[in-house]
N, C-alpha and C positions, 0 to 999 in steps of 0.2 A: 644453585644457579637461579638468581631471581630475574624473571623475565617480564617485560611489559610489552603488550601488543597494542599498537596505536592504529586507529582507523577513523576516517572522517564520519562515517555513518554506521549505525548498527546493522543496516542491510548488508554491508560488505562482510560482516562476521556472523550473519544470522545462523548458518548451520552450526557453528561452534557454540554460539550463545544458547541455542536451543538444546544442544546436547550436554553442555557443561552445567555444573551446579554452582550457583552463586553463593559464595562464602560470606561476603560482606560488601558494603558500599563505603568507600573511604572518603570520597568527596564527590562533587558534581561531575558525572561522567566517568569516574574512576571506580572500578569494582574488582574484587578478587574472585577468581573462579577455580573450580576443581574439575578437571577433565581426566577421568580414569587415573586418578592419583597424581596428576600433574597440576601443581598450583601455579597460577600466573595471574597477573593483573591485566585488565583491559581498560584503555582510555578511548572514549569516543569524543573527538574534538569538535565536531561540526565541520562543515565544508569550507575549504579555502585556506590560504596561507596565513591570514591574520588569526583566525580561530585556532589553527594548528600550533602556531608558534607561541601564542599566549597560553593556551591550556596545557601544552606539553611543558613549556618553561615553568609554569606554576607547579606542576606535579614534580618536576625534577628538583625544585627548591626544597621540597620536604620529603622526598622519597629517593632511595638509592636502588639502582638496578645494575645487574651485570651485563645485560644486553636488552636492546629494544628492537622490536620488529614493527615496521610500518607496512600494513597490509591494506591493499585497496585495488580497485579496478582502474583501468587507464585506456586511453585511445592510442592507436598506433598509426604513425605516418607510413609505415612499411607494410604494404598489403601482402607481402610474402609471409608474414607471421600469422599463422592461423588464429582465428578468434578462440579465446579460451586458454591460450598459451600463458603459462606462468613464467615471468621473467624477473631477473634481479636488476634493479637500476643501480649502476655503478658511477654514473655521472649525471648531475642534475644542475639546473641553473634557473634563476629568476630571469626569464627571457625578456620581460617587459621593463626591467629596471634600468633606466638610463635616460638619454635625451635624444630628441630628433633634431637634425640640422638639414632641413629640406627633406630629401628622400633618404638621407644618410642616418643610420642609427648609431649612436655613441653609447657603448655600455658604461655602466657606472664606474667600472675599474679604470676607464680612460678619461674620466672627468676631473681627475686631480683633486678630489675632495680630501681634506685632511682626515686621517683615521686615528682613532685612539689607539695607543700602544697595546691595550688589552684586547682589541678586536683582531680577528684574522685579517690577513692582508687583503682579501677580497671577501665580500659577503654575498656575492652573486653566483659564484661557480663552486661546485663541490664535486670532489672525486672521493668515492668511498670504496676503497679496497679493503673491506673488512676481513678480519681473521677469526671471527667467532664461529663461523660455519664454513664447511667445505662443501660448496654447492655446485651442481651441474646445470643450473638454469642458464638460459641465454642472458648474457650480460650486456645491457643496453644503455644508451645515452638518452636522457630525458630533458624536457623543459617543464617548468612550473608556471602556470598562467592564471590570471584572474578571469579571463574569458576564453572558454574552449573554442577552438577554431571551427568555423562553419562556412567560411567564405573562401572561394577558390583563389581569389587574388591574395588574401592574407596567408593562406596556406603556402602558396608559392613563394611569397616573400620570406616567410618564416623558415621554410626548408632551405632556401638559399642562404639565409643569414646564420642559422644555427645547425643545420643538418641533423635535426633531432630524429629519433626513432619512436619516441613515446612522449605523451604529454599527460600531466595530471594537474590538480589544483592545490596539492599539498606537499609534494615530495621534497622540494628544495627547502621549504620551511621546516620540515622534519629534520633534514640533515643539519640545518643551521642550529636548531635547538640542541641536538645531540652533540654537535661539534663544540658549542659553547659550554656544554656541561661535561664534555670529555667522556662520553659514554659510548661503548661499542654498539653499533646499530646496523640494521640492514633494511632495505626497501624492497619489498616483494609486491609485484602487481600482476594481475591477470588481464589480458587484453579483452575488453568487452565490445569494442567498436573500432572502426577505422576513422581517421581524421579526414573528413570530407564534408560536403554540404549535409546539414543535419538530416538524418533519415533513421529514425528510431526503429523502423521496421527491419533494418539490417543489423541491429545490435543483438548481442547475445549476453545480456547481463546475468541471467540465471546460470548459464554454463560457466561464465567467468568466475562467478561467486563460488560455485561448487568446486571448481578446480583450485581456486585460491585457498579455500578452507581446508581442503585435503592436504595441501602443502604446508599450511600453517600448523596443522596438527602434527605433521612429521617434524617440523622445526622444533616444536615444543618438546619433542622426545630426544632431541640431540643434545 
């Protein structure tokens, strides 16, 4: 079973990268590791949907994988979810892709752009009911953004428009690349902060990263 682990930054996989032995470097950002006899590849894409879609797409052109894991931290709109909780993202979308008509937002899928027959019917919304792993993580709905929310007004509008539970800067781009390559994938994230007016003092990135890596190690054994 050939597995690729994808993350935006090395920080999010730091516990695994410190513990595992690097076997080789295949290309920029892509390396093979050995962790207690488990061989897997790691791709560090850089932050954001553009870097993620380009670098993952490039890797999938020249490498074949049975399954791909997107591992990262995320902000939660739902404050009932404890910080550090590891969740599975089963729905994701590019929430900013569309047009404005006054105060009204029109998603790309409603703009009647002609699509190529080779493309999926929509490139903004993704549902990932994966079958590669049987997992008990909370299954949540996410949005992928270029600008993480820190304005109370924008947060209120976004919650009303999309009813998201989680936000990241890469998730939907990851799903898009995997969908286009027809590869089984999963998006696992640990909640590092709540979506609110920016307040780093209330974040728990170390705890989220620790819990995330513990779960990724378990996934590599399945």
